[in-house]
Every structure is written in structure tokens, then in C-alpha cells.
LUMFI-711010 format. One record per residue: residue number from 1; residue in three letters; z, y, x of N, C-alpha, C in turn. Coordinates in steps of 0.001 Angstrom, whole numbers. Each point is the difference from the previous one (the first is absolute). Example, Ala and Ser with C-alpha at 12.3 -4.5 7.8 and 13.67 -1.06 7.14 Angstrom:
// residues 2
SITE    n  res     n_up  n_north   n_east    ca_up  ca_north  ca_east     c_up  c_north   c_east
SITE    1  ala     7800    -5690    13190        0      1190     -890        0     1200      900
SITE    2  ser     -720     1050     -350       60      1190      820      730     1090     -770
// end
This chain:
// residues 287
SITE    n  res     n_up  n_north   n_east    ca_up  ca_north  ca_east     c_up  c_north   c_east
SITE    1  met   108513    77383    32129    -1202      -808      216      277    -1059     1048
SITE    2  asp     -464    -1217     -237      233     -1102      921     -837      172     1268
SITE    3  glu      644     -152     1147     -689       136     1276     -590    -1337      406
SITE    4  val    -1282        3      367     -696     -1206      429     -485      214     1427
SITE    5  arg      301     -944      868     -403        79     1403     -813    -1231      360
SITE    6  ile    -1045      188      776     -832     -1105      466      460     -397     1399
SITE    7  ile      343    -1267      179      438      -495     1296    -1203      -73      940
SITE    8  arg      122      613     1166    -1101        18      959     -177    -1364      659
SITE    9  arg    -1237     -479       20     -353     -1221      727    -1503      -43      195
SITE   10  asp     -468    -1029      746    -1386        54      465    -1004     -585     -976
SITE   11  arg      440     -684    -1063     -959      -576     -942      678     -256    -1341
SITE   12  pro     -757       71    -1085      571      -256    -1320       42    -1498     -289
SITE   13  asp      670     -351    -1078       45     -1379     -459    -1118     -251    -1003
SITE   14  gln     -694    -1113      167     -963      -403    -1019      723     -296    -1310
SITE   15  leu     1132     -713      112      813      -306    -1177     1458      -63      437
SITE   16  gly      639     1167       85     1405        62      387      879     -639    -1063
SITE   17  glu     1024     -736      430      889      -710     -953     1285     -420      713
SITE   18  gly      840     -733     -750     1135      -703      570     1040      856      693
SITE   19  leu      282     1192     -500      964       875      662     1385     -633      104
SITE   20  leu      607      135     1154     1331      -539      276      765      996      850
SITE   21  trp     1197      374     -440      882       800      838      934     -918      761
SITE   22  ser       35      131     1321      880      -781      857     1121      880      513
SITE   23  asp     1204     -219     -517     1158       711      519      295     -448     1419
SITE   24  arg     -253    -1272      289      237      -557     1332     -824      722     1066
SITE   25  asp    -1261      285     -310     -892       644      964     -150     1492     -229
SITE   26  gln      596      510    -1089     -222      1396     -395    -1503      303       -8
SITE   27  ala     -697     -836     -757    -1458        70      -28     -512     -401    -1372
SITE   28  ala    -1155      549     -352     -734      -444    -1179    -1136     -909      469
SITE   29  tyr      -81    -1179     -583    -1092      -924      258     -890      -51    -1237
SITE   30  trp    -1277     -214      228     -906      -247    -1116    -1227     -730      520
SITE   31  thr     -822     -496     -930    -1161      -787      374    -1287      698     -417
SITE   32  asp    -1076     -385      634    -1349       310     -464     -628    -1348     -330
SITE   33  ile      -71     -315    -1286     -436     -1333     -412    -1413     -285      481
SITE   34  leu     -943      869     -342    -1392      -233      373     -228      214     1484
SITE   35  gly      755      905      610     -102       233     1436      703    -1044      836
SITE   36  arg      756     -908     -647      717     -1088      673      879      553     1124
SITE   37  arg      922      864     -409      805       725      982     1407      252     -529
SITE   38  val      972      -42      892     1375       418     -272      221     1327      706
SITE   39  asn      602      960     -715      281      1320      556     1507      262       28
SITE   40  arg      430      819      948     1411       392       89      103     1477      347
SITE   41  leu      787      715     -794      334      1399      283     1445       57      446
SITE   42  leu      234      378     1266     1351       203      506      448     1410     -358
SITE   43  leu     1139      121     -669      434      1319     -419      457      866     1168
SITE   44  ala      486     -608     1066      560       776     1116    -1018      964      597
SITE   45  asp    -1233     -468      169    -1018       857      617    -1271       87     -834
SITE   46  glu       10     -632    -1181    -1142       -26     -918    -1245     -606      643
SITE   47  ser      207     -920      935    -1125      -728      579     -402    -1143     -929
SITE   48  val    -1283     -299      -38     -530     -1080     -825     -610    -1054      910
SITE   49  ala      429    -1241     -165     -564     -1135      732     -646     -950    -1001
SITE   50  ser     -985     -765      458     -706      -934     -874     -236    -1313      715
SITE   51  trp      -16    -1096     -782     -289     -1330      513    -1066     -640     -886
SITE   52  asp    -1059     -510      608    -1029      -719     -742      452    -1439     -240
SITE   53  val     -292     -508    -1194      365     -1372     -357    -1258     -732     -473
SITE   54  pro        5    -1349       17    -1225      -745     -289     -465       60    -1450
SITE   55  gln      935      127     -958     -339       -76    -1415      415     1286     -714
SITE   56  met     -480      152    -1241      502      1085     -840     1509     -148     -140
SITE   57  ile      732     1088      144     1463       -69      -38      517      963    -1054
SITE   58  gly      707     -541     -987      428       790    -1145     1358      659      163
SITE   59  trp      929     -661      699     1373       500       48      750     -625     1160
SITE   60  leu     1119      619      357      947      -578      938     1410      393     -416
SITE   61  ile      919     -927      192     1403       162     -386      861     -458     1173
SITE   62  glu     1010      783      339      877      -366     1107      834    -1232     -334
SITE   63  arg      353     -732     1041      914     -1138     -134     1435      481      214
SITE   64  arg      919     -540     -784     1383       470       20      723     -393     1282
SITE   65  asp     -210    -1228      454      779      -522     1120     -865     -456     1167
SITE   66  ala    -1214      524       76     -909      -393     1072     -938     1159      287
SITE   67  pro     -551       51     1202     -952      1072      298    -1317     -212     -740
SITE   68  gly     -783     1042      -65    -1322      -129     -595        6       77    -1508
SITE   69  phe    -1110     -464     -581     -260       194    -1414     -487    -1295     -644
SITE   70  ile       63      -18    -1331     -783      -916     -822    -1131      843     -572
SITE   71  ala    -1225     -540      -49    -1147       798     -406     -954     -802     -871
SITE   72  gly     -736      720     -839    -1078      -588     -773    -1298      183      757
SITE   73  his     -449    -1057      673    -1123        51      931    -1088     -918     -516
SITE   74  gly    -1122      580     -432    -1027      -810     -632      546     -629    -1262
SITE   75  ser     -150    -1300     -124      527      -724    -1157     1343     -650      284
SITE   76  glu      595      305     1157     1237      -651      411     1158      986      102
SITE   77  ile     1208     -534      -72     1205       723      384      358     -470     1401
SITE   78  val      197      951      921      167      -339     1410     1210      706      592
SITE   79  arg      472     -510     1136      921       740      860     -848      836      949
SITE   80  leu      354     1255      143     -805       933      792      890      733      986
SITE   81  lys     -423       16     1244      650       819     1020    -1042      910      639
SITE   82  leu      450     1170      429     -842       963      693      479      131     1446
SITE   83  asp     -904      392      898      376       246     1419      669    -1191      666
SITE   84  pro     -685    -1082      278    -1398      -261     -314     -159     -567    -1411
SITE   85  leu    -1221       77     -505     -286      -498    -1339      124    -1518      -41
SITE   86  ala      773     -495     -968      152     -1444     -201       69     -272    -1495
SITE   87  ile     -765     -981     -471      -82      -322    -1421      185    -1496     -177
SITE   88  glu      916     -382     -901      312     -1407     -262       68     -218    -1506
SITE   89  thr     -742     -959     -515      -49      -248    -1439     1338     -520     -520
SITE   90  val      457      578    -1111     1153      -509     -731     -464     -883    -1149
SITE   91  val     -897      522     -820     -490      -760    -1150    -1314      614     -471
SITE   92  ala     -873     -852     -526    -1236       438     -653      138     -357    -1479
SITE   93  pro      326      972     -860      332      -335    -1381    -1181     -456     -846
SITE   94  glu    -1227      308      418    -1178      -332     -810    -1084     -643      869
SITE   95  pro      242    -1200      523     -949      -607      941    -1361     -304     -604
SITE   96  asp      -88      -73    -1312    -1269      -344     -640     -759     1218     -513
SITE   97  leu      525     1213      249     -647      1217     -484     -463      830     1198
SITE   98  asp    -1164     -359      523     -493       641     1226     -294     1485     -181
SITE   99  gly     -274      428    -1232     -362      1391     -233     1169      918     -250
SITE  100  asn     1224     -508       84     1189       814     -245      643      467     1300
SITE  101  arg      795     1069     -107      784       488     1138     1334      526     -497
SITE  102  met      950      136      923     1263       654     -298     -245     1495     -181
SITE  103  asn      772      654     -901     -223      1421     -209     1239      869      184
SITE  104  asp     1091     -244     -717     1145       906       72     1280     -805     -198
SITE  105  ala     1114      477      574     1250      -765      -62     1193      883      297
SITE  106  lys     1183     -464     -427     1278       646      328     1067    -1088      120
SITE  107  ala     1051      329      743     1175      -858       75     1054      498     -983
SITE  108  asp      849     -922     -447     1070       365     -937     1360      -91      687
SITE  109  pro     1092      413     -676     1318       -24      639      467    -1394      404
SITE  110  gln     -564    -1041     -616      351     -1374      357     -776     -501     1216
SITE  111  gly     -865      842      549     -749      -388     1184    -1230     -822     -295
SITE  112  arg     -451        7    -1253    -1233      -687     -378    -1168      982       47
SITE  113  ile    -1225     -527       83    -1198       826      -54     -759     -309    -1280
SITE  114  trp     -449     1053     -667     -836       -99    -1201    -1369      543      377
SITE  115  ala    -1035     -834     -113    -1317       337      532    -1101     -397     -969
SITE  116  gly    -1011      857     -113    -1131      -270     -869    -1261     -325      781
SITE  117  thr     -895     -747     -633    -1321      -284      559    -1073      530     -940
SITE  118  met    -1210       95      528    -1120       520     -786    -1304     -479      612
SITE  119  pro    -1095       17     -772    -1297      -332      587     -498     1147      877
SITE  120  ile     -604     -328     1125     -563      1025      874    -1029      829     -751
SITE  121  ser     -692     -624     -931    -1034       677     -774      544      902    -1101
SITE  122  cys     1299      -98     -310      665       846    -1010     -603     -152    -1396
SITE  123  asp     -642    -1121     -297     -777       -75    -1231      366    -1146     -939
SITE  124  arg     1098     -704      260      374     -1113     -878     1493     -258      131
SITE  125  pro      616     -537    -1033     1455      -229       38      377    -1309      686
SITE  126  ser     -272      -85     1304      339     -1216      748     1273      163      819
SITE  127  gly      627     1190      -76     1218       239      754     1243     -432     -749
SITE  128  ala     1128       49      690     1281      -407     -589     1128      745      696
SITE  129  phe     1214     -239     -464     1204       646      522      946    -1098      465
SITE  130  tyr      539      146     1224      799     -1051      636     1353      527      462
SITE  131  arg      950     -941      117     1307       275      603      154     -904     1210
SITE  132  leu      240      611     1171      272      -753     1220     1488       61      275
SITE  133  asp      661    -1149       -5     1440       -65      226      312      -12     1497
SITE  134  pro     1240      314      381      362         8     1426     -193    -1345      692
SITE  135  asp       53    -1110     -757     -201     -1312      611    -1472     -355      177
SITE  136  gly     -903      911     -368    -1427      -248      148     -674     -579    -1216
SITE  137  asn      783     -359    -1017     -606      -513    -1226     -713     1133     -739
SITE  138  ile    -1179     -301     -540     -745      1004     -749     -293     -523    -1399
SITE  139  ala      100      883     -983     -218      -386    -1395     -834     1070     -686
SITE  140  gln     -967     -425     -804     -740       956     -826      870      372    -1189
SITE  141  val      167     1305     -230      887       469    -1058     -730      692    -1145
SITE  142  asp    -1268      385      222     -762       641    -1069    -1479      -12      359
SITE  143  gly     -836      171    -1015    -1434        76      205     -700     -143    -1345
SITE  144  pro    -1302      210      -44     -852       373     1119      -32     1510      214
SITE  145  tyr     -527      414     1171     -184      1406      344    -1390      201      591
SITE  146  thr     -592     1148     -288    -1240       386      660      308      821     1250
SITE  147  ile      867     1002     -115      428       791     1161     1517      146      -77
SITE  148  ala      722     -943      597     1466        17      -19      506     1105      911
SITE  149  asn      865      860     -519      492      1146      762     1450      287     -335
SITE  150  gly      604      876      817     1401       323     -197      761     -614     1154
SITE  151  pro      830     -969     -238     1000        69    -1060     1088     1008      349
SITE  152  ala      844      307     -957     1190       834      225     1179     -740     -596
SITE  153  ile     1070     -155      783     1106      -870     -379     1279      822     -152
SITE  154  ala      706     -211    -1103     1243       732     -257     1018     -294     1092
SITE  155  pro      821      982      374      952      -203     1099     1043    -1064     -271
SITE  156  asp      226     -361    -1282      922     -1102     -287     -695    -1351       13
SITE  157  gly    -1309      -12      216     -746     -1249       81     -159     -731    -1314
SITE  158  arg      218      682    -1125      -36      -674    -1302    -1304      214     -764
SITE  159  ser     -845      889      485    -1264       247     -683    -1015      538      998
SITE  160  leu    -1271      -99     -357    -1048       544      847    -1150      501     -861
SITE  161  leu     -800      858      627    -1229       507     -588    -1158     -505      838
SITE  162  his    -1097     -371     -665    -1181      -501      691    -1221      420     -787
SITE  163  thr    -1118      153      696    -1183       612     -589    -1214     -904      115
SITE  164  asp     -837       15    -1035    -1385      -423      158     -831     1270     -116
SITE  165  thr     -460      485     1151     -730      1265       24    -1225      -48     -904
SITE  166  ala     -656    -1160      -73    -1208      -118     -817      287      217    -1480
SITE  167  leu     1225     -266     -425      392       210    -1395      596     1379     -231
SITE  168  gly      225      757     1065      616      1318     -137     1410      -67     -546
SITE  169  thr      704    -1088      286     1301      -243     -624     1048     -391     1031
SITE  170  ile     1168      612     -102     1176      -402      768      886     -826     -921
SITE  171  phe      332    -1204      444      814      -920     -793     1433      -23      516
SITE  172  arg      929     -295     -909     1406      -136      355      433    -1443     -251
SITE  173  phe      805     -530      929      508     -1365      -96     1500      -10      279
SITE  174  ala      722     -824     -704     1359      -356      404      -94    -1090     1060
SITE  175  ile      900       48      984       94     -1056     1005     1183     -890     -365
SITE  176  asn     -268    -1257     -281     1049      -935     -394      795     -472     1220
SITE  177  asp     1158     -609     -259      873      -433     1089     -673    -1004      935
SITE  178  asp     -929     -811     -535     -672     -1003      822    -1242      537      699
SITE  179  gly     -255     1311     -137    -1149       605      656    -1269      -10     -825
SITE  180  ser       35     -615    -1153    -1151        73     -897      -15     1359     -694
SITE  181  leu    -1109      329     -624     -141      1268     -691       56     -184    -1507
SITE  182  gly      542     1011     -672      -64        30    -1446    -1402      363     -455
SITE  183  pro     -198      184    -1295    -1329       309     -529     -561     1291      593
SITE  184  arg    -1314       24      124     -729      1199      460      -21     1026    -1129
SITE  185  glu      607     1172      249       69      1041    -1021     -732     1251      489
SITE  186  pro     -992      502     -743     -643      1250      401     1029     1133       49
SITE  187  phe      -10      740     1100      962      1088      196     -691     1358       -7
SITE  188  ile    -1068      140      784     -774      1241       39    -1477     -354      -99
SITE  189  leu     -676      568     -972    -1450      -151     -143     -649     1301      445
SITE  190  phe     -802      -71     1054     -604      1207      559    -1077      561     -923
SITE  191  asp       50     1315     -201    -1084       707     -670    -1205       53      943
SITE  192  asp    -1212        2     -562    -1201        20      838      -21     1188      949
SITE  193  ser      584     1123     -405      -24      1210      830      954      -78     1186
SITE  194  trp      872    -1011       35      968      -134     1080     -545     -779     1188
SITE  195  gly    -1134     -661     -139     -454      -942     1001      545    -1385     -314
SITE  196  trp      291     -762     1059      460     -1386     -151     1277     -204      806
SITE  197  pro      993     -704     -553     1262      -193      732     -180     -915     1208
SITE  198  asp      486      437     1147     -110      -773     1237     1416     -273      521
SITE  199  gly      254      234     1280     1328      -256      547     1052      916     -600
SITE  200  met     1262     -427       56     1062       787     -628     1340     -259      662
SITE  201  thr      953      906     -273     1348      -132      537      976      714     -926
SITE  202  leu     1248     -435       35     1065       645     -765      733     1007      884
SITE  203  asp      490     1084     -616      820       937      753     1479     -197     -341
SITE  204  ala      858      780      648     1445      -179     -148      504      372    -1384
SITE  205  asp     -810      707     -781      368       365    -1370     -465    -1024    -1021
SITE  206  gly     -616    -1088      468     -484     -1031     -911    -1355      301     -593
SITE  207  cys     -690      995      537    -1338       338     -474    -1055     -710      836
SITE  208  leu    -1167     -193     -588    -1086      -742      614    -1091      942      467
SITE  209  trp     -415     -143     1259    -1138       738      548    -1176     -956      122
SITE  210  val    -1158      421     -496    -1180      -854      -31    -1172      708      679
SITE  211  ala     -653     -680      932    -1236       494      595    -1133     -192    -1004
SITE  212  cys     -805     1039     -186    -1042       -12    -1033    -1377     -116      642
SITE  213  trp     -545    -1217       10    -1349      -224      512     -993      705     -924
SITE  214  gly     -816      865      570     -941       766     -800      617     1191     -696
SITE  215  gly     1296      198      201      713      1071     -683      460     1130      888
SITE  216  ser     -269      -91     1314      272      1092      949     1460      431       28
SITE  217  gly      932     -961      -92     1389       400       79      970    -1144     -178
SITE  218  val     1293      368      -12     1076      -935     -312      745      543    -1213
SITE  219  met      393     -911     -900      701       375    -1221     1415     -551       10
SITE  220  arg      897      764     -603     1393      -442     -167      271     -240    -1481
SITE  221  phe      593    -1159     -292      375      -383    -1355     1503     -222      -59
SITE  222  asp      623      366    -1123     1430      -232     -129      282    -1458     -342
SITE  223  ala     1276     -341     -166      398     -1390     -214     -536     -582    -1297
SITE  224  asp     -430      863     -918     -590      -467    -1261    -1519      -46       49
SITE  225  gly     -581      319     1140    -1442       -40      139     -710     1269     -427
SITE  226  lys      741     1096     -177     -610      1274     -384     -435      760     1241
SITE  227  arg    -1242      498      -13     -515       733     1154      721     1331      151
SITE  228  gln      452      266     1233      730      1232      300     -788      966      867
SITE  229  arg     -634     -516     1047     -629       868      992    -1282     -625      520
SITE  230  leu     -895      861      455    -1179      -396      758      -65      871     1245
SITE  231  ile      -69     -628     1167     -216       721     1246    -1440     -246      420
SITE  232  arg     -783     1057       27    -1414       -90      358     -175     -159     1509
SITE  233  leu     -991     -809      385     -316      -223     1403    -1495      209      221
SITE  234  pro     -392      388     1228    -1405       313      271     -851    -1233      306
SITE  235  ala      162    -1038     -788     -807     -1221       85      118     -691    -1348
SITE  236  ser    -1034     -717     -396       12      -592    -1346      610    -1389      -36
SITE  237  gln     -215     -791     1052      401     -1407      -19     1375     -158      660
SITE  238  ile     1045      250     -773     1383       -60      484      518    -1416     -244
SITE  239  thr      620     -599     1021      233     -1438      -40     1463     -440       31
SITE  240  asn      872      733      684     1386      -470      125      911     1173      320
SITE  241  val     1289     -208     -261      974      1072      190     1342     -619      371
SITE  242  thr      714      640      934     1352      -440      341      786     1188      532
SITE  243  phe     1315     -159       63      878      1011      584      472     -475     1370
SITE  244  gly      159      957      927      472      -334     1329      826     1131      575
SITE  245  gly      265     -110     1304      849       958      680     1456     -411      -61
SITE  246  pro      843      534      889     1418      -379       27      707      209    -1336
SITE  247  ala     -401     1014     -757      619       272    -1296     -841     -513    -1161
SITE  248  leu    -1095     -715      314     -909      -533    -1025     -523     1095     -926
SITE  249  asp     -229     1182      564     -468      1127     -799    -1405      462      404
SITE  250  arg     -691     -828      796    -1366       309      389     -926    -1008     -676
SITE  251  met     -903      487     -830     -919      -865     -726    -1310     -134      778
SITE  252  phe     -436    -1259      182    -1274      -284      648     -938     -659    -1006
SITE  253  val    -1281      345      103     -997      -454     -964    -1266     -402      749
SITE  254  thr     -547    -1171     -317    -1248      -461      599    -1168      235     -950
SITE  255  ser    -1208      -41      584    -1218       199     -783    -1129     -818      608
SITE  256  ala    -1155       15     -665    -1140      -806      431    -1246      854      126
SITE  257  ala     -750     -215     1091    -1266       700      214    -1190     -794     -507
SITE  258  asp      187    -1289     -240    -1113      -875     -361     -772      530    -1209
SITE  259  gly    -1279      296      210     -872       434    -1080      -25     1488     -262
SITE  260  val      975      754      541       55      1444     -282       89      833     1277
SITE  261  glu     -181     -636     1158      223       707     1257     -929     1191      198
SITE  262  gln    -1205      -62     -562     -936      1109      163      374     1206     -858
SITE  263  ala      659     -253    -1134      309      1074     -954     1396      579      167
SITE  264  glu      908     -755      638     1398       406       61      476       29     1451
SITE  265  pro      166     1172      584      394        90     1408     1335     -651      322
SITE  266  his      913      -64     -984     1336      -537      271      203    -1404     -572
SITE  267  ala    -1065     -608     -474      110     -1381     -483      417     -914     1149
SITE  268  gly      917     -914     -281      499      -903     1025     1117      567      847
SITE  269  ala      479     1199     -343     1096       619      748     1343     -601     -386
SITE  270  leu      970      132      887     1404      -215     -332      599     1368     -267
SITE  271  phe      597      163    -1180      579      1270     -403     1524      -79       53
SITE  272  glu      633     1128      321     1433       167     -220      185     1058    -1076
SITE  273  val      828     -312     -991      192       875    -1155     1463      394     -104
SITE  274  asp      251     1282     -180     1360       478     -256      237      -76    -1505
SITE  275  ser      544    -1126     -458      144      -245    -1438     1318      523     -564
SITE  276  gly      973      278      871     1319       395     -471      855    -1155     -462
SITE  277  cys     -444    -1231      252      731     -1198     -437      354     -862     1209
SITE  278  arg      894     -934     -228      385      -969     1024     -318    -1409     -479
SITE  279  gly     -272     -862      961     -327     -1376     -325     1176     -936      166
SITE  280  leu     -293    -1279      -76      984     -1068      152     -203     -697     1347
SITE  281  ala     1038     -611      508     -100      -723     1259    -1002    -1135     -118
SITE  282  thr     -743     -245     1097     -997     -1045       17      672    -1370      125
SITE  283  glu     -390     -920     -866      516     -1369       84     -806     -814      991
SITE  284  arg      629    -1024      585     -646      -862      991       11    -1446     -442
SITE  285  tyr     -901     -759      552      -96     -1438     -283     1091     -737      768
SITE  286  ala      685     -908     -681     1142      -691      586     -383    -1300      707
SITE  287  gly    -1261     -322       73     -445     -1218      656     -506      228     1411
// end
């Protein structure tokens, strides 16, 4: 039976997201989008620290050759430092879409960032999928999206998976040499009983782990998209999953309390799961 542990801290996340394992800090970072907060779990003593930020914050990614992070802050991509907090705009990909925000992102082996946007209202396909290059250039690579989520990028950098949660579908794309994407191909279509696909990550065996919003767990799929496992969690709104620890064998999972806090005592918790699997090294932004 899979062991699930709740990380002790003083408050839950309204909408936990953006999990990042930092080998440099030996820490797991994640965000509370609605709570406008960055969280950090230090593995050495299991202490949790938090920083309040001005806007909804979807994700943060370490920089390869510089301190701090690149982050999806409000509708902008920014440089972010903690202790003390400092935020500097890199680019605003959708200056004419006031109702949109950044939602989820990952870096690839080439040091690029792949990031999705979505409407704050979650009710229309005004979002898109972008690639941020190390030189700061940004390009829209796919769209439209209602709730852009994921992505998960193959370790060779030749393909990626990305989700529109509103469609209940995980799509697969080839990554071309020039950084453009091949055609959008449906890869996994979620059954209604599974919930909705949210954040995801690949493990060292090439299998995909998906957080199931409304599904009370994380699911593992093989390289062909066949469901293998479900790990149940004591909260319904599961949002993101990543591997951490020195051996990348500790799975961390975020959740959301928004709308269910009265009914679910552990909603908004950060969970650690003994999955028996190992993850892949975290990629960093090269800019």
C-alpha cells in the first residue's frame, strides 16, 4: 500500500500549484495561486517558509547560470528573487488580454521555458501555450486553451505533453529543431470517473504521473498512455506532482482548498507519497 504523509505547516493552500524540486537548495518549492504566495520546504529540517507576492503566481523555475527564478506572476513572466523579495518583468505575452493569467510551466533540456496561460474565470478558451527562449524571445506555439496545464517534457527534448484540463485531454507534440511544435495529437482522454488532468511529470521509467483534479489522487500512465496505477489521497482537488530528494525518489503532491475547505480537512495540503518510483532531474532556464 502506498504511504501518504501530510507535510506539517500552519495553513493550507487555496490553490497549490507549480511544484519545483531544487537540487541546489535541497528544497521543494511550490505556489499558492489564489493565496498569492510562494512556499518552500527544506528537506534538511522539514521547515516550511512562505513569501507573499503581489499577483497570482502559477509557477517558478530556477535559472541555470544566475540566482533566483523565472516565474509566472499575474499575466507576466518575471525574474523573482526571495530574501528579500524582488520581482522584475521579463515579458508580458498577452498585453491585450486583461482577464488572463499565467498557469503552469516547465523548462526543457535546451534551457527554454514552455508556459501556458488561461482566463482567471476558467470559462473560455482565451489561453495559449508559449515558448520562452534563453534570449528572452517569446513565441506562441499552440492555442487556444481554457485551462492550460502540464507540461511534461521528454528528457531528450524532442517531445512534450500538454493539457487542456477543460477538455479532459492530454495532448502530445513533437518539438521541431526550430522550437516549433508538431501537430497536436490526443494522447490520453480522461474518463469522467478519473477527475480532470492537472499538473504532471515524467518518471525515470518514462511513465507519466498526472494530478487528478476532482479525482482524489495521482495516476501513472505508461509510455503508450495506458493507465497503470492510482494512488489515492485524502483530498479531492489534486493539482500537481513532482519528484524530489537527493535520489529523486520522494514524490510531492499539491492540492487546493478553494471551495471544499469545510468538507475536506486535508484540502490544500502538501503531500509526500512513497510511490516506489524515481523522477528525472529538474531542468533550469538558461536565460
